[in-house]
C-alpha angles and dihedrals in degrees: 000000000000129000089220129021128199136208089269089064088061090069092099143355090242092056094044096049099038109140094004127117094209132045118252106240101151133045149163116235124203144121110266101017108156091101095056118125092193095100092056095054098037093046090051090055093045091051092046090055093046094244113159094220139113129221116208143181116249120194103208120178121225110277093031099083096098092049091046091053091050092051093046091051090050090052093051100253116173094211147298144232118242123214139166124001100006107063094100096038089052089061090061092055105048145044102270121220112232092244091054090047089055091048090051099231145057123232101161128054127192119192103215121182093253102034149002104251127198129208137173123225096163097091098048090039091054093048091053091047092054090049092050099041102038101024092230135105119254089225091068097053129091098221136207117196121196116202089023094162094070128085098263092043093052092047093050092045090052093047089052091052092046085059091049100240116187100232134019127185117196117195124187138159088254115027092200090069089064095063098097091044092052091050091051093047093050090056090051096046114014092177095057114102103228124193123183119193141154126251089254096055111127090221093058096105093048093051092047093050088055091057129086099202126043115197128187111202096161125097092246105122099038093099123066093236097046117124123228111284089235136022124255093252087071091063134080124186096250093055120120107222122197121183112191088207112095101178111086091036091214112041123191088261093053092046090053092045093048090053089050091054097251125148106248143181137170132232098272093099092050090047092054096045097045089044093055090051091049091050089054090055088059097037111026116203096030125120105212099158098093092049093047093047093051092048096052099036089052090055 
């Protein structure tokens, strides 16, 4: 068995399952994907429920998502999770649930007999994570989202607006890309004060200091030599700082925030909560959360 599979391994069931005792019927797709902890928690739930199935990592390059879905359907996959950078491309290759359409991205796919259907569990999973980790409701927090143009950023921003937060700061490499998102969010929550700026905006620190919750949804922090996504002058000691990255457990942003006295947490809690919701799309009526939590907390 491989640690990471590619689209070439989806050529046949014999190739995909060579050396394995169980058939691969679920996966997480991304690029890169070797770091993903999704197989550990999903496999723990599958094993706990006595399901004779295997959950794998699939490294799918941008532009290959549609082909990957076709091959997975042909091989009898039940579904897959979708992570960076494919959450927007996945929308173009499935029938999107209205909730996922509102959240602006797809992170869960279910291969039904009549269609490939896309869902989003990032927004609800993040809200539950904030509640669990910080013991506060998302609705009460002025929120700043870094990397807001990506799939996870759009989903979290939308979830915040669905809860009617007072202020929302969206930060992206290019602020212009955020235009359609801002328009959509203003329709969802007209009373929310929404500001969209670039990382280089001279008012960045001021906007951040006026927020309660800082969220990194970009991939900055995944690599060992990455800098912090924002400078220390954007932080105050009573900030709540959430980095959706969970490996490494302490990103440069979290290290900086810890030193500044902020309350911090990484994306493990969001991963677990969104994963449990995804599992329930594939297997309605199950309660996978305890099994997933034990598997990842133990690690």
